[in-house]
Backbone as CSV, one residue per row, in Angstrom:
resi,resn,N_x,N_y,N_z,CA_x,CA_y,CA_z,C_x,C_y,C_z
1,MET,219.084,-68.536,115.057,219.614,-67.299,114.499,220.039,-66.360,115.618
2,LEU,220.867,-65.377,115.257,221.419,-64.460,116.233,221.543,-63.084,115.600
3,ILE,221.079,-62.057,116.310,221.275,-60.672,115.872,222.571,-60.165,116.481
4,LEU,223.498,-59.741,115.609,224.785,-59.237,116.089,224.646,-57.769,116.493
5,THR,224.905,-57.492,117.754,224.843,-56.119,118.238,226.190,-55.642,118.779
6,CYS,227.085,-56.553,119.030,228.390,-56.212,119.596,229.273,-55.573,118.521
7,ALA,229.814,-54.396,118.807,230.640,-53.682,117.830,231.869,-54.495,117.434
8,THR,232.461,-55.194,118.376,233.643,-55.998,118.079,233.307,-57.121,117.109
9,LYS,232.167,-57.771,117.321,231.747,-58.853,116.426,231.417,-58.319,115.035
10,LEU,230.795,-57.168,114.976,230.456,-56.576,113.681,231.709,-56.180,112.905
11,GLN,232.711,-55.696,113.606,233.972,-55.365,112.942,234.685,-56.617,112.454
12,LEU,234.616,-57.691,113.237,235.194,-58.961,112.812,234.455,-59.499,111.589
13,LEU,233.131,-59.387,111.602,232.335,-59.828,110.460,232.733,-59.060,109.206
14,GLU,232.926,-57.755,109.329,233.342,-56.954,108.177,234.657,-57.471,107.604
15,ARG,235.614,-57.755,108.465,236.910,-58.254,107.984,236.765,-59.594,107.281
16,VAL,235.919,-60.470,107.804,235.697,-61.772,107.174,235.055,-61.599,105.800
17,LEU,234.061,-60.730,105.710,233.380,-60.497,104.444,234.307,-59.854,103.418
18,GLN,235.177,-58.958,103.872,236.101,-58.304,102.948,237.086,-59.295,102.330
19,LYS,237.398,-60.342,103.053,238.313,-61.351,102.528,237.689,-62.151,101.387
20,SER,236.370,-62.105,101.280,235.680,-62.852,100.228,235.057,-61.943,99.173
21,LEU,235.498,-60.677,99.146,235.053,-59.796,98.066,235.562,-60.336,96.734
22,PRO,234.848,-60.142,95.622,233.639,-59.308,95.491,232.317,-60.045,95.710
23,GLN,232.363,-61.351,95.972,231.121,-62.110,96.077,230.233,-61.613,97.218
24,THR,230.821,-61.042,98.242,230.066,-60.586,99.414,229.636,-59.123,99.326
25,LEU,229.806,-58.481,98.192,229.674,-57.027,98.098,228.420,-56.422,98.750
26,PRO,227.198,-56.858,98.427,226.032,-56.184,99.027,225.991,-56.273,100.547
27,VAL,226.241,-57.481,101.092,226.220,-57.650,102.543,227.382,-56.906,103.184
28,CYS,228.556,-56.996,102.579,229.715,-56.296,103.119,229.483,-54.788,103.133
29,GLY,228.894,-54.254,102.075,228.589,-52.830,102.029,227.648,-52.406,103.131
30,ALA,226.625,-53.245,103.396,225.680,-52.938,104.472,226.373,-52.960,105.827
31,VAL,227.209,-53.968,106.058,227.916,-54.083,107.335,228.876,-52.913,107.519
32,MET,229.546,-52.504,106.444,230.445,-51.359,106.531,229.685,-50.090,106.932
33,HIS,228.506,-49.884,106.357,227.700,-48.721,106.752,227.278,-48.828,108.219
34,ILE,226.900,-50.032,108.644,226.506,-50.231,110.047,227.650,-49.851,110.973
35,ASN,228.860,-50.223,110.588,230.033,-49.949,111.418,230.517,-48.501,111.319
36,ARG,229.906,-47.719,110.462,230.318,-46.327,110.262,229.139,-45.365,110.466
37,GLY,228.441,-45.562,111.539,227.361,-44.644,111.890,225.972,-45.164,111.621
38,ASN,225.853,-46.203,110.788,224.571,-46.859,110.509,223.481,-45.879,110.084
39,PRO,223.698,-45.147,108.979,222.710,-44.135,108.563,221.339,-44.698,108.214
40,ALA,221.277,-45.958,107.780,219.985,-46.550,107.418,219.362,-47.320,108.574
41,GLN,220.058,-47.382,109.724,219.564,-48.113,110.887,219.274,-49.581,110.543
42,HIS,220.285,-50.237,109.969,220.192,-51.656,109.645,220.819,-52.492,110.758
43,GLU,220.580,-53.798,110.701,221.156,-54.739,111.642,221.544,-56.020,110.911
44,VAL,222.291,-56.874,111.608,222.837,-58.085,111.009,222.301,-59.313,111.728
45,VAL,221.856,-60.284,110.953,221.398,-61.569,111.478,222.289,-62.663,110.899
46,VAL,222.768,-63.568,111.751,223.550,-64.715,111.297,222.894,-65.992,111.805
47,ASP,223.185,-67.093,111.123,222.617,-68.371,111.561,223.302,-68.865,112.826
48,SER,224.587,-68.521,112.985,225.353,-68.904,114.172,226.582,-68.006,114.249
49,TRP,227.278,-68.090,115.378,228.485,-67.275,115.554,229.454,-68.003,116.474
50,PRO,230.761,-67.944,116.199,231.430,-67.151,115.143,231.508,-67.857,113.786
51,LYS,231.244,-69.141,113.753,231.333,-69.878,112.491,229.990,-69.834,111.778
52,PHE,229.692,-68.674,111.211,228.408,-68.521,110.527,228.458,-69.125,109.126
53,LYS,227.312,-69.577,108.658,227.180,-70.123,107.311,226.292,-69.262,106.426
54,ALA,225.543,-68.366,107.057,224.673,-67.458,106.300,224.525,-66.168,107.091
55,VAL,224.444,-65.050,106.377,224.302,-63.742,107.016,223.275,-62.922,106.250
56,LEU,222.465,-62.198,106.996,221.401,-61.373,106.430,221.479,-59.993,107.052
57,THR,221.377,-58.950,106.234,221.245,-57.589,106.758,219.838,-57.103,106.454
58,ARG,219.307,-56.283,107.353,217.918,-55.830,107.229,217.725,-54.555,108.038
59,PRO,216.644,-53.813,107.796,216.344,-52.657,108.648,215.920,-53.122,110.041
60,ARG,216.209,-52.322,111.044,215.672,-52.611,112.360,214.154,-52.560,112.325
61,SER,213.529,-53.305,113.212,212.074,-53.486,113.155,211.308,-52.168,113.228
62,GLU,211.852,-51.191,113.937,211.123,-49.941,114.110,211.314,-48.961,112.950
63,VAL,212.186,-49.286,112.002,212.533,-48.335,110.950,211.455,-48.252,109.876
64,VAL,210.997,-49.389,109.380,210.019,-49.427,108.289,208.632,-49.628,108.891
65,LYS,207.853,-48.567,108.910,206.529,-48.609,109.538,205.425,-48.984,108.554
66,ASP,205.713,-48.881,107.269,204.733,-49.172,106.220,204.928,-50.614,105.747
67,ASN,203.957,-51.470,106.005,204.074,-52.891,105.646,204.139,-53.129,104.144
68,GLY,203.760,-52.131,103.366,203.782,-52.282,101.914,204.996,-51.672,101.246
69,ASP,205.955,-51.181,102.048,207.112,-50.461,101.499,208.259,-51.424,101.214
70,CYS,208.331,-51.882,99.972,209.397,-52.816,99.589,210.701,-52.098,99.265
71,TYR,210.672,-50.784,99.166,211.891,-50.030,98.878,212.735,-49.881,100.147
72,ALA,212.156,-49.310,101.181,212.897,-49.095,102.421,213.193,-50.401,103.147
73,ASN,212.342,-51.404,102.970,212.522,-52.684,103.660,213.528,-53.530,102.872
74,LEU,214.774,-53.077,102.882,215.844,-53.621,102.036,216.681,-54.632,102.810
75,HIS,216.760,-55.853,102.276,217.553,-56.922,102.862,218.664,-57.319,101.887
76,ALA,219.755,-57.836,102.427,220.824,-58.421,101.608,221.290,-59.692,102.297
77,ALA,221.726,-60.672,101.506,222.125,-61.958,102.081,223.360,-62.504,101.381
78,PHE,224.118,-63.264,102.161,225.270,-64.017,101.647,225.352,-65.317,102.431
79,TYR,225.785,-66.372,101.752,225.875,-67.668,102.438,227.141,-68.416,102.034
80,TRP,227.609,-69.224,102.975,228.635,-70.227,102.674,227.968,-71.568,102.386
81,ASP,226.794,-71.775,102.981,226.073,-73.041,102.873,224.634,-72.745,102.465
82,ILE,224.215,-73.300,101.351,222.896,-72.966,100.818,221.769,-73.431,101.731
83,ASP,221.952,-74.562,102.409,220.910,-75.044,103.321,220.747,-74.105,104.507
84,ALA,221.875,-73.591,104.999,221.812,-72.622,106.095,221.120,-71.347,105.640
85,CYS,221.367,-70.952,104.405,220.708,-69.766,103.851,219.201,-69.974,103.770
86,GLN,218.796,-71.119,103.276,217.367,-71.403,103.159,216.696,-71.402,104.529
87,SER,217.347,-72.019,105.506,216.775,-72.050,106.853,216.633,-70.647,107.426
88,LEU,217.635,-69.791,107.178,217.584,-68.428,107.690,216.476,-67.631,107.012
89,LEU,216.353,-67.756,105.698,215.332,-66.998,104.982,213.924,-67.481,105.318
90,GLU,213.785,-68.762,105.613,212.471,-69.302,105.974,212.069,-68.945,107.395
91,ASN,213.034,-68.572,108.217,212.764,-68.231,109.603,212.034,-66.893,109.665
92,THR,210.805,-66.908,110.141,209.997,-65.681,110.149,210.518,-64.660,111.162
93,GLU,211.449,-65.059,112.018,212.091,-64.079,112.891,213.208,-63.336,112.159
94,ALA,213.679,-63.929,111.076,214.706,-63.281,110.259,214.076,-62.397,109.192
95,ILE,213.067,-62.910,108.511,212.339,-62.150,107.487,210.844,-62.305,107.745
96,ASP,210.165,-61.195,107.820,208.714,-61.197,107.966,208.096,-61.231,106.577
97,TRP,207.695,-62.412,106.148,207.162,-62.598,104.802,205.746,-62.043,104.650
98,ARG,205.190,-61.509,105.716,203.876,-60.860,105.614,204.002,-59.419,105.138
99,ARG,205.237,-58.904,105.128,205.485,-57.523,104.734,206.196,-57.494,103.383
100,ALA,205.972,-56.449,102.628,206.701,-56.260,101.368,208.168,-55.957,101.685
101,PHE,209.066,-56.524,100.888,210.488,-56.262,101.087,211.242,-56.560,99.800
102,GLN,212.499,-56.128,99.766,213.375,-56.506,98.682,214.607,-57.197,99.255
103,LEU,215.162,-58.100,98.455,216.325,-58.884,98.865,217.358,-58.805,97.758
104,GLN,218.620,-58.514,98.131,219.682,-58.412,97.138,220.854,-59.325,97.493
105,GLY,221.548,-59.764,96.460,222.727,-60.603,96.643,223.303,-60.976,95.294
106,LEU,224.458,-61.618,95.314,225.166,-61.957,94.080,225.235,-63.464,93.819
107,GLN,224.476,-64.249,94.571,224.592,-65.700,94.453,223.352,-66.317,93.811
108,ASP,223.577,-67.219,92.863,222.465,-67.866,92.175,221.582,-68.628,93.151
109,GLY,222.201,-69.253,94.161,221.436,-70.006,95.138,220.459,-69.136,95.906
110,LEU,220.827,-67.887,96.161,219.941,-66.962,96.851,218.680,-66.724,96.025
111,TYR,218.877,-66.546,94.728,217.732,-66.364,93.828,216.830,-67.596,93.844
112,ASN,217.414,-68.781,93.719,216.635,-70.010,93.638,215.872,-70.290,94.925
113,VAL,216.532,-70.109,96.057,215.888,-70.358,97.343,214.761,-69.360,97.585
114,SER,215.011,-68.089,97.319,213.990,-67.060,97.521,212.770,-67.315,96.643
115,LYS,213.021,-67.683,95.406,211.930,-67.998,94.477,211.089,-69.154,95.011
116,SER,211.759,-70.182,95.503,211.064,-71.355,96.029,210.207,-71.009,97.238
117,ILE,210.756,-70.202,98.139,210.002,-69.823,99.343,208.793,-68.976,98.966
118,ALA,208.990,-68.007,98.082,207.891,-67.130,97.672,206.772,-67.924,97.003
119,GLU,207.124,-68.837,96.140,206.109,-69.632,95.449,205.376,-70.551,96.414
120,ALA,206.097,-71.109,97.380,205.453,-71.972,98.372,204.476,-71.181,99.233
121,ARG,204.804,-69.914,99.487,203.939,-69.059,100.301,202.905,-68.317,99.453
122,ARG,202.964,-68.515,98.149,202.055,-67.853,97.209,202.148,-66.340,97.332
123,ILE,203.385,-65.884,97.390,203.671,-64.454,97.473,204.100,-63.954,96.104
124,GLU,203.520,-62.841,95.669,203.916,-62.270,94.388,205.329,-61.712,94.493
125,TRP,206.146,-61.975,93.492,207.522,-61.501,93.532,207.957,-61.120,92.127
126,LYS,208.923,-60.221,92.057,209.435,-59.772,90.764,210.946,-59.641,90.852
127,PRO,211.670,-60.379,90.000,213.133,-60.289,90.021,213.662,-59.292,88.999
128,TYR,214.771,-58.651,89.348,215.523,-57.830,88.411,216.961,-58.346,88.405
129,PHE,217.516,-58.437,87.205,218.851,-59.014,87.055,219.800,-57.947,86.500
130,TYR,220.916,-57.764,87.172,221.907,-56.776,86.766,223.277,-57.436,86.633
131,GLN,224.071,-56.926,85.708,225.468,-57.342,85.609,226.264,-56.586,86.663
132,ALA,226.896,-57.317,87.586,227.678,-56.663,88.636,228.976,-56.111,88.065
133,VAL,229.325,-54.891,88.478,230.551,-54.236,88.016,231.277,-53.635,89.219
134,LEU,232.596,-53.531,89.112,233.429,-53.031,90.202,234.562,-52.191,89.633
135,HIS,234.816,-51.046,90.243,235.954,-50.229,89.830,237.141,-50.558,90.728
136,PRO,238.290,-50.934,90.161,239.435,-51.329,90.998,240.018,-50.184,91.816
137,ASP,239.996,-48.965,91.278,240.577,-47.837,92.014,240.189,-46.517,91.350
138,PRO,238.997,-45.998,91.686,238.573,-44.728,91.060,239.395,-43.530,91.510
139,SER,240.245,-43.701,92.524,241.088,-42.576,92.945,242.121,-42.222,91.888
140,THR,242.365,-43.129,90.943,243.305,-42.842,89.861,242.675,-41.967,88.790
141,CYS,241.356,-41.793,88.852,240.634,-40.933,87.910,240.367,-39.595,88.590
142,CYS,240.134,-38.590,87.805,239.953,-37.249,88.366,238.683,-36.588,87.830
143,PRO,237.508,-37.187,88.095,236.281,-36.554,87.598,236.007,-35.209,88.245
144,SER,236.555,-34.985,89.457,236.302,-33.708,90.115,236.955,-32.541,89.382
145,GLN,237.880,-32.855,88.437,238.516,-31.820,87.633,237.803,-31.630,86.289
146,PHE,236.596,-32.166,86.196,235.801,-32.074,84.978,235.607,-30.606,84.576
147,LYS,235.909,-30.316,83.313,235.770,-28.959,82.797,234.782,-28.964,81.631
148,SER,233.787,-28.128,81.718,232.804,-28.035,80.649,232.094,-26.694,80.737
149,ASP,231.754,-26.147,79.574,230.971,-24.916,79.544,229.489,-25.201,79.737
150,LEU,229.123,-26.488,79.659,227.716,-26.861,79.721,227.268,-27.309,81.104
151,PHE,228.187,-27.922,81.884,227.800,-28.530,83.148,228.816,-28.214,84.249
152,HIS,228.360,-28.335,85.469,229.263,-28.254,86.611,228.735,-29.171,87.713
153,PHE,229.624,-29.609,88.583,229.204,-30.472,89.683,228.352,-29.686,90.667
154,GLY,227.349,-30.374,91.188,226.488,-29.781,92.195,226.288,-30.742,93.345
155,THR,225.298,-30.448,94.180,224.969,-31.282,95.328,223.492,-31.619,95.289
156,LEU,223.183,-32.904,95.356,221.780,-33.313,95.387,221.147,-32.920,96.710
157,ASN,219.876,-32.547,96.651,219.118,-32.274,97.866,217.683,-32.741,97.665
158,SER,216.872,-32.593,98.691,215.506,-33.119,98.661,214.662,-32.543,97.537
159,SER,215.006,-31.345,97.075,214.228,-30.744,95.992,214.375,-31.507,94.682
160,HIS,215.416,-32.332,94.565,215.640,-33.109,93.348,214.927,-34.463,93.375
161,ALA,214.393,-34.849,94.518,213.863,-36.203,94.676,212.706,-36.498,93.725
162,VAL,211.856,-35.517,93.480,210.687,-35.738,92.616,211.129,-36.103,91.204
163,LEU,212.062,-35.346,90.651,212.551,-35.637,89.299,213.235,-36.994,89.245
164,ILE,214.061,-37.303,90.226,214.754,-38.593,90.244,213.736,-39.729,90.326
165,ASN,212.695,-39.535,91.125,211.652,-40.554,91.258,210.889,-40.746,89.950
166,GLU,210.603,-39.660,89.271,209.841,-39.742,88.016,210.605,-40.474,86.918
167,THR,211.932,-40.433,86.980,212.743,-41.051,85.926,213.241,-42.436,86.311
168,TRP,212.882,-42.915,87.488,213.305,-44.251,87.934,212.313,-45.280,87.413
169,SER,212.815,-46.245,86.648,211.942,-47.199,85.961,211.115,-48.053,86.917
170,ILE,211.602,-48.289,88.132,210.835,-49.091,89.086,210.336,-48.229,90.249
171,GLY,210.286,-46.914,90.018,209.788,-45.999,91.037,208.516,-45.325,90.583
172,GLY,208.451,-44.024,90.789,207.300,-43.263,90.332,206.120,-43.266,91.275
173,ASN,206.322,-43.647,92.534,205.226,-43.660,93.492,205.685,-42.999,94.796
174,ASP,204.767,-42.847,95.740,205.084,-42.136,96.981,206.133,-42.870,97.814
175,ARG,206.077,-44.197,97.795,207.047,-44.968,98.585,208.452,-44.848,97.999
176,SER,208.541,-44.947,96.690,209.859,-44.808,96.072,210.395,-43.389,96.246
177,LEU,209.519,-42.404,96.234,209.938,-41.014,96.467,210.533,-40.860,97.861
178,ARG,209.873,-41.427,98.840,210.377,-41.359,100.210,211.730,-42.069,100.334
179,TYR,211.851,-43.210,99.673,213.098,-43.981,99.713,214.245,-43.203,99.066
180,LEU,213.994,-42.650,97.880,215.040,-41.907,97.170,215.455,-40.660,97.941
181,ASN,214.503,-40.009,98.560,214.844,-38.827,99.352,215.759,-39.225,100.512
182,GLY,215.509,-40.403,101.097,216.379,-40.890,102.157,217.790,-41.145,101.662
183,LEU,217.920,-41.703,100.457,219.249,-41.937,99.884,219.985,-40.616,99.672
184,ILE,219.275,-39.638,99.142,219.883,-38.324,98.876,220.408,-37.702,100.169
185,CYS,219.640,-37.835,101.242,219.981,-37.162,102.494,221.050,-37.900,103.299
186,LYS,221.163,-39.221,103.128,221.989,-40.013,104.042,223.256,-40.601,103.431
187,PHE,223.317,-40.702,102.097,224.409,-41.445,101.478,225.109,-40.612,100.402
188,PRO,226.370,-40.959,100.099,227.108,-40.215,99.067,226.407,-40.284,97.706
189,SER,226.526,-39.212,96.952,225.954,-39.145,95.606,226.763,-38.135,94.807
190,ALA,226.447,-38.046,93.531,227.093,-37.055,92.668,226.093,-36.606,91.618
191,CYS,226.228,-35.375,91.162,225.329,-34.889,90.120,226.003,-33.794,89.311
192,LEU,225.477,-33.586,88.104,225.866,-32.474,87.248,224.664,-31.561,87.067
193,LEU,224.916,-30.262,87.107,223.898,-29.250,86.851,224.238,-28.529,85.558
194,ASP,223.203,-28.056,84.857,223.467,-27.303,83.640,223.779,-25.848,83.981
195,LYS,223.943,-25.016,82.975,224.344,-23.620,83.193,223.315,-22.829,84.002
196,GLU,222.053,-23.266,83.942,221.005,-22.599,84.706,220.831,-23.196,86.098
197,GLY,221.683,-24.168,86.425,221.589,-24.792,87.743,220.556,-25.894,87.839
198,GLN,220.060,-26.369,86.680,219.064,-27.435,86.672,219.758,-28.798,86.631
199,LEU,219.156,-29.763,87.297,219.732,-31.099,87.381,219.779,-31.743,86.004
200,ALA,220.958,-32.279,85.647,221.149,-32.896,84.329,221.451,-34.390,84.415
201,SER,222.270,-34.805,85.394,222.718,-36.186,85.486,223.071,-36.489,86.938
202,TRP,222.903,-37.763,87.347,223.162,-38.094,88.747,223.463,-39.577,88.932
203,THR,224.124,-39.878,90.036,224.324,-41.238,90.527,224.176,-41.211,92.040
204,LEU,223.359,-42.118,92.582,223.166,-42.226,94.018,223.920,-43.439,94.553
205,SER,223.928,-43.596,95.865,224.379,-44.834,96.493,223.361,-45.203,97.567
206,ASP,223.393,-46.464,98.017,222.316,-46.949,98.872,222.847,-47.584,100.160
207,PRO,221.978,-48.144,101.003,222.428,-48.733,102.272,223.361,-49.930,102.118
208,LEU,223.458,-50.489,100.906,224.382,-51.587,100.648,225.691,-51.069,100.060
209,ALA,225.868,-49.758,100.076,227.053,-49.090,99.520,227.187,-49.343,98.030
210,CYS,226.068,-49.514,97.363,226.041,-49.785,95.922,225.731,-48.502,95.162
211,LEU,226.488,-48.226,94.107,226.176,-47.115,93.217,224.922,-47.476,92.430
212,THR,223.964,-46.573,92.402,222.666,-46.952,91.857,221.923,-45.735,91.319
213,HIS,220.813,-46.004,90.609,219.922,-44.972,90.093,220.655,-43.931,89.252
214,SER,221.606,-44.372,88.434,222.313,-43.442,87.538,221.406,-43.071,86.375
215,TYR,221.402,-41.800,86.044,220.511,-41.358,84.970,220.969,-40.002,84.454
216,THR,220.827,-39.818,83.142,221.037,-38.517,82.504,219.772,-38.161,81.737
217,LEU,219.248,-36.974,81.937,218.052,-36.557,81.218,218.321,-36.553,79.718
218,PRO,217.326,-36.956,78.904,217.546,-37.124,77.463,218.171,-35.920,76.774
219,GLN,217.793,-34.729,77.158,218.296,-33.526,76.470,219.770,-33.262,76.748
220,TYR,220.347,-33.976,77.724,221.755,-33.763,78.063,222.658,-34.924,77.640
221,ARG,222.091,-35.883,76.950,222.876,-37.051,76.563,223.798,-36.722,75.397
222,GLY,224.847,-37.523,75.257,225.829,-37.295,74.212,227.036,-36.525,74.679
223,HIS,227.107,-36.217,75.972,228.237,-35.464,76.525,229.012,-36.272,77.566
224,ARG,228.749,-37.576,77.614,229.400,-38.478,78.578,229.132,-38.071,80.024
225,CYS,227.965,-37.527,80.266,227.615,-37.125,81.631,227.607,-38.319,82.577
226,ASN,227.056,-39.454,82.121,227.008,-40.632,82.982,228.398,-41.053,83.423
227,ALA,229.343,-41.017,82.492,230.710,-41.419,82.818,231.297,-40.500,83.880
228,VAL,231.096,-39.207,83.708,231.672,-38.228,84.627,231.044,-38.324,86.012
229,VAL,229.715,-38.363,86.065,229.039,-38.357,87.357,229.193,-39.711,88.041
230,GLY,229.236,-40.802,87.276,229.445,-42.120,87.864,230.813,-42.249,88.501
231,LEU,231.820,-41.718,87.831,233.176,-41.746,88.390,233.285,-40.889,89.642
232,GLU,232.601,-39.758,89.643,232.651,-38.895,90.826,232.025,-39.596,92.030
233,ALA,230.896,-40.272,91.807,230.267,-41.015,92.901,231.148,-42.166,93.360
234,ALA,231.764,-42.870,92.401,232.663,-43.973,92.745,233.853,-43.470,93.552
235,ARG,234.388,-42.323,93.157,235.530,-41.748,93.872,235.158,-41.406,95.309
236,LYS,233.953,-40.870,95.511,233.509,-40.525,96.857,233.383,-41.771,97.729
237,MET,232.803,-42.827,97.175,232.657,-44.068,97.948,234.024,-44.651,98.289
238,TYR,234.900,-44.679,97.316,236.232,-45.270,97.506,237.033,-44.479,98.535
239,ALA,236.874,-43.170,98.525,237.590,-42.320,99.479,237.147,-42.589,100.907
240,LYS,235.923,-43.092,101.095,235.413,-43.442,102.413,235.734,-44.880,102.794
241,GLY,236.471,-45.575,101.921,236.876,-46.939,102.225,235.972,-48.018,101.685
242,PHE,234.931,-47.639,100.929,233.991,-48.612,100.390,234.438,-49.095,99.010
243,PRO,234.132,-50.339,98.668,234.314,-50.761,97.277,233.394,-49.943,96.379
244,ALA,233.858,-49.619,95.185,233.049,-48.856,94.234,232.413,-49.839,93.260
245,TYR,231.177,-50.225,93.546,230.517,-51.248,92.721,229.091,-50.847,92.398
246,GLY,228.533,-51.537,91.426,227.155,-51.283,91.040,226.647,-52.386,90.139
247,GLY,225.565,-52.105,89.460,224.983,-53.075,88.544,224.387,-52.379,87.346
248,VAL,224.411,-53.059,86.215,223.850,-52.495,84.986,222.992,-53.555,84.319
249,LEU,221.880,-53.137,83.745,221.013,-54.091,83.050,221.778,-54.728,81.894
250,PRO,221.735,-56.050,81.765,222.530,-56.731,80.737,222.257,-56.256,79.316
251,ASP,221.015,-55.833,79.033,220.682,-55.418,77.670,220.947,-53.932,77.419
252,ASN,221.473,-53.227,78.420,221.791,-51.807,78.259,223.218,-51.699,77.734
253,LYS,223.381,-51.899,76.444,224.717,-51.941,75.843,225.444,-50.610,75.940
254,ALA,224.698,-49.512,75.816,225.331,-48.192,75.886,225.917,-47.951,77.270
255,ALA,225.150,-48.323,78.321,225.640,-48.140,79.678,226.844,-49.022,79.947
256,LYS,226.776,-50.267,79.479,227.892,-51.185,79.699,229.152,-50.678,79.007
257,GLN,229.004,-50.175,77.778,230.167,-49.662,77.062,230.746,-48.449,77.777
258,GLY,229.863,-47.567,78.261,230.338,-46.386,78.968,231.047,-46.738,80.260
259,LEU,230.488,-47.699,81.003,231.103,-48.114,82.263,232.497,-48.657,82.035
260,MET,232.642,-49.487,81.005,233.924,-50.141,80.782,234.930,-49.210,80.091
261,LYS,234.474,-48.509,79.058,235.398,-47.736,78.233,235.776,-46.416,78.868
262,TYR,234.791,-45.708,79.425,235.047,-44.357,79.905,235.183,-44.257,81.423
263,GLN,234.674,-45.237,82.139,234.708,-45.143,83.592,235.698,-46.114,84.227
264,GLY,236.100,-47.140,83.526,237.098,-48.056,84.057,236.569,-49.147,84.961
265,PHE,235.250,-49.361,84.961,234.694,-50.454,85.755,235.025,-51.794,85.107
266,HIS,235.153,-52.828,85.934,235.383,-54.187,85.473,234.108,-55.005,85.651
267,THR,233.805,-55.830,84.665,232.665,-56.729,84.777,233.006,-57.874,85.723
268,LEU,232.108,-58.166,86.656,232.287,-59.276,87.583,231.509,-60.499,87.086
269,PRO,231.946,-61.698,87.427,231.245,-62.905,86.966,230.033,-63.235,87.833
270,PHE,229.270,-62.211,88.207,228.105,-62.407,89.072,226.919,-61.628,88.530
271,THR,225.746,-62.192,88.727,224.504,-61.457,88.525,224.132,-60.798,89.848
272,LYS,223.794,-59.532,89.790,223.306,-58.844,90.984,221.786,-58.977,91.002
273,TYR,221.291,-59.792,91.910,219.862,-60.051,92.006,219.208,-59.012,92.902
274,THR,218.142,-58.406,92.409,217.294,-57.529,93.198,215.889,-58.075,93.104
275,LEU,215.392,-58.616,94.214,214.147,-59.373,94.235,213.126,-58.637,95.095
276,PHE,211.972,-58.319,94.517,210.913,-57.633,95.234,209.800,-58.628,95.570
277,PHE,209.392,-58.642,96.835,208.344,-59.537,97.300,207.186,-58.711,97.857
278,THR,205.966,-59.034,97.385,204.803,-58.235,97.758,203.679,-59.156,98.187
279,PRO,203.541,-59.448,99.477,202.446,-60.296,99.962,201.096,-59.626,99.761
280,GLY,200.081,-60.434,99.630,198.723,-59.921,99.590,198.268,-59.386,98.275
281,CYS,199.055,-59.615,97.182,198.661,-59.100,95.869,197.793,-60.116,95.147
């Protein structure tokens, strides 16, 4: 394996990954962030160079100090060759399986290989499956011109992190709070505030350049807030040169209808796998 540190090689990798979009979306998003200031302090590991068969993005070793933090310890992978992917994931220099982490990707083989490794190591793991979606061009939409007597666009800040954490179905703990606060401070997001300036609806983005953690408080539903705030976040990402993509739970019919009908997202023929691994449980 090889850690890519050369800026020229990382830029070349980005171009190669972009040619294979949308299948490479999570890894490509991470590499794009790395090449644009690296706000999450991630790095890239490949099985070989320049003819790589598998690529992994991960936090630098000094970034995640808590061995139990599966939120901040975020990895993404893409492969051309499944055997190369398995070898890379099994390599303890690529992934430290003694620490909690999460792994994301859009390939079925990634899910199968990760499951096999975790079971062989007797590591507790939990998968989440999302329908991958992509907006072809949110710049053609104008959510920033949203007019309403009930809501107005605002800016997320650290004071909102507690509420966002409390409403996140896989959060609600100190580690997830720290992770979400990092997303708010480092990555593009969008939100709506009510007339009193209270947070009503939001969409974040993450180190993989994925739109995520979209939510509208129950008392504000029925006004298409998700559609408006999701489009605003997508527009911000697209304006920075990133693909505007995300994932939705397959059984969330209301969200899927809103994404397609009101926001203009297209369904991709991929499952977005988010896999949490927790050693020592």
